[in-house]
N, CA and C of each residue as an Amber inpcrd file, in Angstrom:
protein
   483
 -84.6750000  67.2060000  16.7090000 -84.4540000  68.4020000  17.6870000
 -84.4550000  69.5740000  17.1660000 -83.5210000  69.6480000  15.8210000
 -83.7530000  71.1810000  15.1620000 -84.9410000  71.4790000  14.5880000
 -85.8450000  70.8350000  14.1500000 -86.9090000  71.2110000  14.1020000
 -88.2080000  71.5720000  14.8280000 -87.9930000  70.7620000  16.2450000
 -88.2850000  71.3910000  17.3250000 -88.6240000  73.1570000  17.6450000
 -86.5710000  73.2730000  17.2910000 -86.1700000  74.3480000  18.1840000
 -86.6720000  75.5450000  17.2080000 -86.7750000  75.2150000  15.7970000
 -87.0520000  76.0400000  14.6800000 -88.3860000  76.6090000  14.7670000
 -89.5340000  75.2820000  15.1140000 -90.6800000  75.6540000  15.3070000
 -91.0540000  76.8860000  16.3860000 -90.4960000  76.4970000  17.7720000
 -90.2540000  77.3670000  19.3080000 -89.9870000  78.2890000  18.0640000
 -89.3200000  78.6140000  17.7580000 -88.3820000  80.5400000  17.0290000
 -89.8450000  80.5450000  16.3830000 -90.0680000  80.3510000  15.5150000
 -90.9320000  81.1600000  14.6740000 -92.1920000  81.1370000  15.4030000
 -93.4040000  80.7330000  16.0230000 -93.8300000  80.6710000  17.0230000
 -93.5000000  82.0280000  18.2020000 -92.6790000  81.8210000  18.5410000
 -92.2980000  82.9720000  19.6730000 -92.2170000  84.3470000  18.5800000
 -91.4670000  84.5700000  17.5840000 -90.4580000  85.2810000  17.2220000
 -92.6390000  86.1910000  16.5660000 -93.2310000  85.0790000  15.6920000
 -94.6590000  86.0990000  15.8380000 -95.5480000  86.8450000  16.2220000
 -95.3430000  85.7680000  17.3410000 -96.2610000  86.7770000  18.7930000
 -95.6040000  87.9440000  19.1620000 -94.4150000  87.6900000  19.3330000
 -93.4290000  88.8540000  20.2500000 -93.4120000  89.6010000  18.8090000
 -93.7360000  89.8770000  17.7230000 -93.8360000  90.7670000  16.7380000
 -94.9540000  91.6000000  16.6710000 -95.9900000  90.4960000  17.0510000
 -97.2510000  91.0390000  16.9730000 -97.5880000  92.0030000  17.7930000
 -96.8300000  91.5570000  19.3700000 -97.5910000  92.4230000  20.3870000
 -96.6230000  93.9550000  20.2530000 -95.1180000  93.7180000  19.6520000
 -94.5320000  95.3080000  19.7630000 -95.1690000  96.2800000  18.6810000
 -95.8680000  95.8040000  17.7010000 -96.6280000  96.4670000  16.0970000
 -97.7990000  96.5530000  16.4590000 -98.4730000  97.1750000  17.3480000
 -99.7570000  97.5080000  17.4300000 -99.6740000  99.0000000  16.4740000
-100.8540000  99.3520000  16.1720000-101.1650000 100.4610000  15.1870000
-101.3320000  99.9660000  13.7940000-100.9150000 101.4390000  13.0490000
-101.5890000 101.2410000  12.0160000-101.0170000 100.6870000  10.9500000
-101.1410000 100.0590000   9.9450000-101.0780000  99.0870000   9.1590000
 -99.3100000  99.9490000   8.2230000 -99.6550000 100.9100000   8.0820000
 -99.0000000 102.0840000   7.2580000 -98.7310000 103.9760000   7.4360000
 -97.9210000 104.1420000   7.6670000 -97.8730000 105.7440000   7.5260000
 -96.7070000 106.2210000   6.9610000 -97.1870000 107.2050000   5.7160000
 -96.4680000 107.7860000   5.1740000 -96.1970000 109.0720000   4.7240000
 -95.5730000 109.9750000   4.4700000 -96.3140000 111.2940000   4.0600000
 -95.9520000 111.5680000   2.7580000 -96.6660000 111.9140000   1.5380000
 -96.9470000 111.5770000   0.4110000 -97.1530000 112.6730000  -0.5340000
 -97.1670000 113.1120000  -1.8160000 -97.2140000 114.6520000  -2.1520000
 -98.8170000 114.2790000  -3.1390000 -99.2240000 114.9770000  -3.8270000
-100.1110000 114.7260000  -4.4640000-100.0630000 113.9580000  -5.3610000
 -98.7590000 113.8940000  -5.8750000 -98.3730000 113.2230000  -7.2370000
 -98.4140000 111.2860000  -6.7400000 -97.7690000 111.6500000  -5.7120000
 -98.1100000 110.3710000  -4.9520000 -99.3370000 109.2570000  -4.6670000
-100.4920000 110.6120000  -4.6460000-101.6320000 110.2750000  -4.4100000
-102.3110000 109.9070000  -5.3120000-101.8010000 110.5510000  -6.8160000
-102.5090000 110.1930000  -7.5880000-102.3110000 108.6400000  -8.1060000
-100.7580000 108.3640000  -8.1790000-100.6070000 107.2740000  -8.4190000
-101.2980000 106.1140000  -7.1190000-101.7440000 106.7660000  -6.4290000
-102.4040000 105.3290000  -5.4170000-104.1160000 105.5080000  -6.1120000
-104.6560000 106.3280000  -6.5800000-105.8680000 106.9740000  -6.8920000
-106.1020000 106.0470000  -8.6360000-105.2880000 105.9870000  -9.1690000
-105.2530000 105.3400000 -10.8650000-104.4550000 103.9420000 -10.6050000
-103.9980000 103.5590000  -9.3220000-103.9780000 101.9070000  -9.0770000
-104.9290000 101.0980000  -9.3430000-104.6490000 100.0720000 -10.6200000
-106.0100000  99.1330000 -10.7860000-106.2640000  98.1850000  -9.3340000
-107.1910000  97.8170000  -9.0560000-107.7030000  97.2240000  -7.8030000
-108.9890000  96.7060000  -8.6570000-109.9130000  95.0630000  -8.0220000
-110.6290000  94.7610000  -8.5790000-111.7070000  94.9540000  -7.1570000
-110.9710000  95.7390000  -6.1470000-111.8060000  96.3100000  -4.8770000
-112.2820000  97.6560000  -5.4090000-112.8880000  98.1570000  -4.1560000
-113.8450000  99.3850000  -4.4700000-112.8480000 100.0240000  -3.2560000
-112.1580000 101.0030000  -3.9420000-111.1570000 101.8080000  -3.1810000
-111.6910000 102.9640000  -2.4230000-111.3520000 103.1680000  -0.9420000
-112.3660000 104.0070000  -0.3150000-110.7680000 105.0310000   0.4160000
-111.1540000 106.8370000  -0.1960000-110.0400000 107.4460000   0.4770000
-110.5020000 108.2510000   1.3710000-110.8100000 107.9240000   2.5340000
-110.8060000 109.4890000   3.3290000-110.1030000 110.4120000   3.5930000
-110.6460000 111.6500000   3.5290000-109.5470000 113.1180000   3.8190000
-110.1230000 113.6650000   5.3160000-108.7540000 113.7890000   6.1210000
-109.5540000 114.1190000   7.1290000-108.0000000 114.8070000   8.0790000
-108.3890000 115.3610000   9.3440000-107.4800000 115.5130000  10.0270000
-107.5780000 115.4240000  11.3740000-106.4920000 115.8270000  12.2950000
-106.8340000 115.3740000  13.7620000-107.7710000 116.5150000  14.1720000
-107.5410000 117.5780000  13.6070000-108.1230000 118.5960000  14.3750000
-109.4380000 118.9720000  14.1480000-110.3800000 117.8460000  12.9650000
-111.3340000 118.4310000  12.7210000-112.2270000 117.2600000  13.0810000
-113.3670000 117.7830000  14.4400000-113.8930000 116.5460000  14.6320000
-114.9920000 116.0030000  14.4030000-115.7890000 116.6360000  13.0280000
-116.3600000 115.0790000  11.9710000-115.7890000 114.4230000  11.6030000
-114.2520000 114.6870000  11.3090000-113.9030000 113.7050000  10.7990000
-113.4360000 112.4400000  12.0260000-113.0620000 113.0090000  13.2210000
-112.3860000 111.9480000  13.6620000-113.6980000 111.1010000  14.5600000
-115.1090000 111.8630000  14.1450000-115.8350000 111.1590000  14.6730000
-116.4040000 109.9530000  14.1640000-116.2450000 110.3710000  12.0740000
-116.4840000 109.1910000  11.2050000-115.9630000 108.2160000  11.2420000
-114.3020000 108.3410000  12.0440000-113.2980000 107.3910000  11.6060000
-113.1490000 105.8180000  11.7250000-113.9630000 105.8880000  12.6930000
-114.4030000 104.1650000  13.3040000-115.3900000 103.8500000  12.4210000
-116.3950000 104.4990000  12.2250000-117.6900000 103.7060000  10.6660000
-116.9770000 103.3030000  10.0520000-115.7040000 103.9290000   9.5110000
-114.6560000 103.6500000   8.1410000-113.8420000 102.6120000   8.9350000
-113.6530000 102.5140000   9.8710000-112.3300000 101.3140000  10.0550000
-113.6990000  99.8940000  10.6810000-114.8500000 100.0250000  10.9430000
-115.5120000  99.2780000  10.9220000-116.2430000  98.6860000   9.4320000
-116.4400000  99.3920000   8.9520000-116.3900000  99.0880000   7.6230000
-115.7690000  98.3220000   6.6630000-114.4850000  98.2890000   7.3840000
-113.3560000  97.6150000   6.4740000-113.2280000  96.4570000   6.6690000
-113.2030000  96.4910000   8.6620000-113.4580000  95.0470000   9.1010000
-114.5550000  94.6510000   8.8020000-115.9190000  94.7900000   8.3430000
-117.2470000  94.0260000   8.0740000-116.8810000  93.6750000   6.4290000
-116.1640000  94.4320000   5.4080000-116.0900000  94.3410000   3.8900000
-114.9300000  94.3380000   3.7980000-113.8850000  92.8690000   3.9510000
-112.3080000  93.2170000   3.4740000-112.2880000  93.6550000   2.1140000
-113.3420000  93.3030000   1.1460000-113.4380000  93.7250000  -0.5010000
-113.0720000  95.0810000  -0.3640000-113.3160000  95.9550000   0.6300000
-112.9260000  97.5880000   0.4940000-111.2080000  97.8160000   0.7220000
-110.6020000  98.5390000   0.0850000-109.3940000  98.8190000   0.3150000
-109.3330000 100.7340000   1.1160000-109.6580000 100.4360000   2.2050000
-109.5230000 101.7650000   2.9280000-108.2620000 102.6660000   2.9790000
-107.9440000 103.9800000   2.4530000-107.0880000 104.6780000   3.4340000
-107.1540000 105.6610000   3.6960000-107.0150000 106.5740000   4.6440000
-107.1760000 107.8070000   5.7220000-106.3500000 108.6940000   4.5360000
-106.1530000 109.9790000   4.6800000-105.7220000 110.6080000   3.8690000
-105.7610000 112.3350000   4.5520000-104.3450000 112.2520000   5.4850000
-104.5800000 113.1880000   6.5750000-104.2620000 114.8750000   5.5530000
-105.0360000 115.3380000   6.2470000-104.9520000 117.0110000   5.8560000
-103.8780000 118.0100000   6.8140000-103.0890000 117.2140000   7.6850000
-102.8870000 117.8790000   8.5250000-101.3950000 118.6080000   8.4070000
-100.7610000 119.8520000   9.0830000 -99.6800000 120.0970000   8.2090000
 -98.4380000 119.0620000   8.3250000 -97.9510000 118.7210000   7.2820000
 -96.9180000 117.9080000   7.0880000 -95.5490000 117.7790000   7.8980000
 -95.4450000 119.3780000   8.0950000 -94.4780000 119.6790000   9.1840000
 -93.8600000 119.1670000  10.4480000 -95.8790000 119.1600000  10.6620000
 -95.7900000 118.2540000  12.2090000 -96.5160000 116.6940000  12.2580000
 -95.5490000 115.7950000  11.2490000 -95.9570000 114.4970000  11.1350000
 -96.5570000 113.8750000  12.7120000 -96.0110000 114.3290000  13.5710000
 -95.8870000 113.3050000  14.8900000 -97.4970000 113.6430000  15.4730000
 -98.3520000 114.6020000  14.9100000 -99.8510000 114.8190000  15.4350000
-100.4070000 113.8630000  14.9060000-100.2640000 113.2480000  14.1340000
-100.9480000 112.3670000  13.1530000-100.4780000 110.9550000  13.3170000
 -99.1790000 110.7570000  13.7490000 -98.4300000 109.2090000  14.2640000
 -99.3520000 109.0890000  15.5940000 -99.2980000 110.4370000  16.3670000
 -99.7880000 110.0590000  18.1660000-101.2200000 109.8450000  17.8470000
-101.4770000 110.6810000  16.8870000-103.2340000 110.1150000  17.1350000
-103.6510000 108.8810000  16.7220000-102.6750000 108.0170000  15.5070000
-103.3510000 106.9520000  15.0330000-102.7170000 105.9950000  16.1820000
-101.5450000 106.1890000  16.9630000-101.3770000 105.3150000  18.1730000
-102.2710000 105.2230000  19.2360000-102.3170000 106.0740000  19.4550000
-103.3510000 106.4850000  20.5010000-104.7800000 105.6930000  20.1410000
-105.2930000 106.1810000  19.0100000-106.9040000 105.9390000  18.8930000
-106.8500000 104.3060000  17.9580000-105.3100000 103.5220000  17.5710000
-105.3980000 102.0830000  17.2500000-105.7050000 102.1520000  15.9280000
-105.4200000 103.1250000  15.2410000-106.2460000 103.2380000  13.5520000
-105.1350000 102.0060000  13.0030000-105.8090000 101.0170000  12.0640000
-105.2030000  99.9800000  11.6040000-105.2420000  99.9700000  10.1220000
-106.0850000 100.8940000   9.3970000-105.6290000 101.3170000   8.4320000
-104.9500000 101.9080000   7.6360000-104.0580000 101.8620000   6.2750000
-103.1190000 102.6030000   6.2530000-103.1470000 104.2100000   6.1820000
-102.6710000 104.9680000   6.8140000-102.5300000 106.7280000   6.6240000
-101.6170000 107.2410000   6.1400000-101.9880000 108.1790000   5.4580000
-100.8400000 108.8450000   4.3420000-101.1830000 110.3420000   4.4560000
-100.4570000 111.0130000   5.3880000-100.2850000 112.3790000   5.3740000
 -99.8640000 113.2510000   3.8220000-100.7780000 113.9040000   3.4390000
-100.6890000 114.8580000   2.2040000 -99.9830000 115.9540000   2.3190000
 -98.7720000 116.3380000   2.3050000 -97.7850000 117.3540000   2.3950000
 -97.8500000 118.1590000   1.0090000 -99.3330000 118.3230000   0.7660000
 -99.1620000 119.6250000  -0.7720000 -99.9370000 120.4170000  -0.3690000
 -99.5500000 121.9110000   0.2730000-100.6870000 122.8170000   0.7370000
-101.0910000 123.8790000   0.3410000-101.3140000 123.5310000  -1.5180000
-101.5620000 124.2470000  -2.5390000-102.6370000 123.5380000  -2.5200000
-103.6070000 123.8450000  -2.3760000-105.1530000 122.7750000  -2.3950000
-105.7350000 123.0000000  -3.6780000-105.8360000 124.3330000  -4.1900000
-106.0910000 124.8570000  -5.2660000-105.4350000 124.2120000  -6.5730000
-104.6090000 123.7300000  -6.3440000-103.7880000 123.0540000  -7.8090000
-104.3900000 121.7000000  -7.6670000-104.7990000 120.9100000  -6.7160000
-105.0830000 119.3460000  -7.2000000-106.7500000 119.1880000  -6.3150000
-107.4360000 119.8200000  -5.8960000-108.4380000 119.4060000  -5.0250000
-109.6590000 119.0790000  -6.4500000-109.8390000 119.9050000  -7.6370000
-110.6990000 119.1290000  -8.7210000-109.7530000 118.3290000  -9.5710000
-108.6320000 117.6490000  -9.0790000-108.3800000 116.4700000  -9.7590000
-108.8600000 115.4160000  -8.4190000-108.9630000 115.6520000  -7.5960000
-109.8630000 114.6910000  -6.7080000-111.6090000 114.6520000  -7.0590000
-111.8110000 115.5890000  -7.1310000-113.3760000 115.9600000  -7.8220000
-113.3580000 117.2640000  -7.7520000-114.2160000 117.7470000  -8.7710000
-114.4710000 118.7020000  -9.3960000-115.7810000 119.3750000  -8.3720000
-116.4220000 118.2010000  -7.6740000-117.4010000 118.8460000  -6.7610000
-116.6990000 119.1250000  -5.3530000-115.5000000 119.4490000  -5.2520000
-115.2230000 119.2700000  -3.7070000-114.4610000 120.9070000  -3.6940000
-115.1730000 121.1100000  -2.7290000-114.8740000 122.4280000  -2.0170000
-113.9830000 122.7460000  -1.2090000-113.3190000 121.7460000  -1.0080000
-111.7310000 121.5970000  -0.0360000-112.3990000 121.2830000   1.4210000
-113.7750000 121.3410000   1.9310000-113.9590000 121.2140000   3.4900000
-113.7670000 119.7600000   3.4930000-113.4290000 119.3550000   4.9130000
-112.9060000 117.8200000   5.2280000-114.1700000 117.7750000   6.4760000
-114.6310000 116.1830000   6.4430000-114.1750000 114.9780000   6.3410000
-115.3650000 115.4240000   4.4830000-114.1670000 114.2260000   3.7120000
-114.4570000 114.0050000   2.2370000-114.1120000 112.5640000   1.9850000
-115.1400000 112.0460000   1.0980000-114.6660000 110.8470000   0.6570000
-114.6570000 110.7020000  -0.6130000-113.6580000 109.5650000  -0.9970000
-113.5000000 109.4830000  -2.1270000-113.5070000 107.8380000  -3.0460000
-114.8050000 107.7640000  -3.3350000-114.8390000 106.0550000  -3.3260000
-114.5780000 105.7940000  -4.8520000-113.6270000 105.2880000  -5.5470000
-113.1210000 104.4970000  -6.8760000-113.4520000 103.2300000  -6.8260000
-114.2630000 102.7100000  -7.4950000-115.0660000 101.3080000  -8.2580000
-113.9470000 100.6420000  -9.3010000-114.1040000  99.3230000  -9.2160000
-112.6450000  98.7890000  -9.4780000-112.5900000  98.9980000 -11.5280000
-113.6680000  99.2630000 -12.0790000-113.8360000  99.7830000 -13.6190000
-113.2720000 101.1980000 -13.6120000-112.8780000 102.6530000 -12.0650000
-112.3900000 103.7030000 -12.5810000-113.2110000 104.2570000 -12.2280000
-114.6450000 104.3440000 -12.1560000-115.8200000 105.1180000 -11.8550000
-115.5390000 105.8500000 -10.3380000-115.8520000 107.0820000 -10.3540000
-115.4160000 107.8930000  -9.0400000-117.3750000 108.0860000  -8.3280000
-117.1170000 107.8300000  -7.5000000-118.2200000 108.8940000  -6.2520000
-117.2880000 109.7920000  -5.2430000-117.8330000 111.0120000  -5.0380000
-117.4950000 111.7420000  -4.2790000-118.4180000 112.2740000  -3.3540000
-117.9990000 112.0730000  -1.9760000-119.0360000 112.7550000  -0.6870000
-117.9960000 113.8620000   0.0850000-118.8410000 114.8460000   0.2590000
-118.0990000 116.2550000   1.0460000-118.9250000 116.4190000   2.0880000
-118.2460000 116.2360000   3.3920000-119.1530000 115.7870000   4.7150000
-119.3820000 114.3960000   5.4060000-119.5140000 114.8700000   6.6170000
-119.4910000 113.1910000   7.2980000-120.7780000 112.5250000   7.0020000
-120.2630000 111.6730000   7.3160000-120.8900000 110.2840000   6.8710000
-121.3150000 109.4480000   8.1450000-122.3450000 109.4200000   7.9200000
-123.3010000 108.4440000   9.4110000-123.0780000 106.9470000   8.9020000
-122.8620000 106.0290000  10.0470000-123.0110000 104.7680000   9.7270000
-123.7790000 104.0020000   8.9550000-125.0040000 104.3760000   8.4880000
-125.7730000 103.9030000   7.6390000-125.6380000 104.4070000   6.3360000
-125.4340000 105.7970000   6.3630000-125.0820000 106.1640000   4.8260000
-123.5770000 105.6410000   4.4870000-122.8530000 105.0160000   5.1040000
-121.5150000 104.5500000   4.3740000-121.9670000 103.5380000   4.0100000
-122.4450000 102.6990000   4.8940000-122.8020000 101.2580000   4.4610000
-123.8070000 101.2900000   3.5540000-124.5590000 101.9780000   3.0850000
-125.5700000 102.0350000   1.8070000-124.2520000 102.6700000   0.9230000
-123.3010000 103.1620000   1.0030000-122.2890000 103.6410000  -0.2320000
-122.1640000 102.3420000  -0.7570000-121.5450000 101.3170000   0.3500000
-120.1920000 100.6210000   0.1470000-121.1960000  99.4740000  -0.4270000
-122.4830000  99.0100000   0.2320000-123.2780000  97.7720000  -1.0770000
-123.9510000  98.2780000  -2.0390000-123.5810000  99.7910000  -2.4250000
-124.1060000 100.8080000  -3.8510000-123.0040000 100.3650000  -4.7510000
-121.8720000 100.2420000  -4.3070000-120.7640000 100.5440000  -4.6140000
-119.5100000  99.7160000  -4.9920000-119.5500000  98.6390000  -4.0900000
-118.5860000  97.6440000  -4.1020000-118.9010000  96.6070000  -5.5270000
-118.1280000  95.9240000  -5.3690000-118.3380000  94.9200000  -7.0130000
-118.7580000  93.6960000  -6.6460000
């Protein structure tokens, strides 16, 4: 009898929690130093960092392409890096909730862009959208500008392990 009650509790609890927790896997406000840690973490997967903002129409347009690619290629690690105003995180959290963004979203709260843009890529002018791909061996590939679905797929095929 106790086993039956325990099984029912686990079943009910797991379904109840799933219904209460729609939305992103993770949201956090981070400094550039914290982002550097993310960039340098070892991984056997292709890491994809997409820089975007809620006010950037091309960024918003391409986000579903990245989410679809993540779903089709579980061997990639997708992380959205928001460039929105760190003093108003609710803009980002409202956006990701409304759009049901599933990938982790980090709000980069470091407005001194000139101090760190070259550390992401010396090819980056600072414009968004922008995407940094990091292969398991640490090799970086940077794209400034909007990616169409076929371009994104081609890059993933070329760069994934």
